[in-house]
C-alpha positions, 0 to 999 in steps of 0.5 A, a space after each residue: 500500500 501507499 500512504 496518501 497524505 491528507 488534503 483538500 481538493 475540488 471534487 467533481 466536474 465543472 461542466 457537463 461537456 464531457 460528462 453525463 447529467 445522470 451521473 451527478 458529477 456537478 456541481 463541484 464541491 470542496 472535499 477534505 480527505 484525512 490521511 489513508 493508505 491505498 493499494 498501489 494496484 487493483 487486487 490481482 488474481 494472485 492475491 484473490 486466490 490466496 484469500 480463497 485458499 485461506 478462507 474457502 470463500 465462495 463468490 457470488 458468481 460461483 453461487 449464482 452459477 454464471 456471470 456476464 462476459 464481454 462477447 469478444 472475449 468468447 470464441 466466435 463459434 461459441 457465442 451463440 450458446 449464450 444469452 445476451 444481457 437484455 438489449 446489450 448484445 455485447 454482454 453474454 451470460 456465461 454459465 461457470 464464468 467466475 474469478 477463476 474462470 473469466 470466460 467460462 469453465 474452459 478458461 483459467 487465470 494461470 497466465 493472468 495472475 498479475 491481472 486484476 481479479 474480475 467477476 467479483 461483486 460488492 460483497 465479494 470485494 468487502 469480504 476480501 477487504 475484511 480478511 485483509 484488514 482493509 476496506 474499500 475506498 470511498 468515492 472521495 478518496 478514490 477521486 482524490 488519488 485519481 486526480 494525481 495532484 492535478 486539475 485535469 481530465 486525466 491523471 496525466 493531463 488534459 489529452 488522452 494521448 500524448 503522441 501515440 503513447 497510451 496511458 490506460 487500457 480502454 477501447 480503441 476502434 468501433 465499439 463494440 464491434 472492433 477493438 484495434 488494441 492500439 494500447 495492446 489489450 482486448 481485455 484486462 491488462 496486467 496491473 502495472 502495465 502503465 506508468 505510476 502516478 505521483 502517489 505511487 499508484 497504478 492504473 486508476 483509469 481504465 482496465 477495470 471498474 473498481 468498487 467503492 464503499 459508498 452507495 452510487 450517485 449520491 449528490 456531491 454536496 451530500 457525499 461527505 456525510 453519506 460516504 460512511 453509510 455502507 452495507 444493506 441500506 443500499 443495493 447500488 454502489 459506486 464504481 469508478 475508473 472506467 474499464 477496457 470497454 470505455 470509449 468516447 462514443 459510448 461510455 467516456 467514464 474514464 475521466 478522473 471525475 466520472 461516476 457510475 454505479 452497479 448493483 451490489 450482486 453484479 459481476 462482470 468481466 470488467 469489474 474488480 476493486 482495490 483496497 484502502 486502510 486508515 492511517 
């Protein structure tokens, strides 16, 4: 973990030009953050496997018997075997998909131990945190770190690309039909694939959505008082950072102030977490 010093920052988006009204990114608010520690990377398959081996924990995807997998990660000949998730044909409900079988029973994580664990629900992430004597970060803490001591769209500045240099794992090409993989990845990337930020933290943007402790879409003006209200009082929790599926044409939620949420039991091939801890 890396020590994150206390401080204040302006949270949120000053304009809806790059955002979505329903995400409650505005109006901006002055937030004060106490010192805390944060994992330098998303929790990896290797770390999550240790948790499972020591506790025997069964994830929600394993109990439910299926999880949502992005269709291009499935061999084309097999895609017809699975039902799509509602009107989003690019999501397939795959029996047997879970953290250890990311694309179904015939897949595994042997060559992906340094990738972020996926197919974990909010409750799965919370169980891991309890075992590790840590907790999920709040949205305020998450954005404080993601901003990287800057007031810009991305942790590295205002431009998504600097020349041809990619700084995160998101979608390139025509979503959801073709990913040109200019950043090197179709699905998840190893957790240290891109440069570290000024706090010593990797990949706050792109790769996977990360669960946060507080319920989703709380107005920023209320977030400071609401952020400790976790657990059974809400069914939908905040997720931050975007993922390898985010693209300007569809989901441009890879900006530092982008907000989103998901139902606590949801599990997908692009959703994981990292941990925090009080100083």
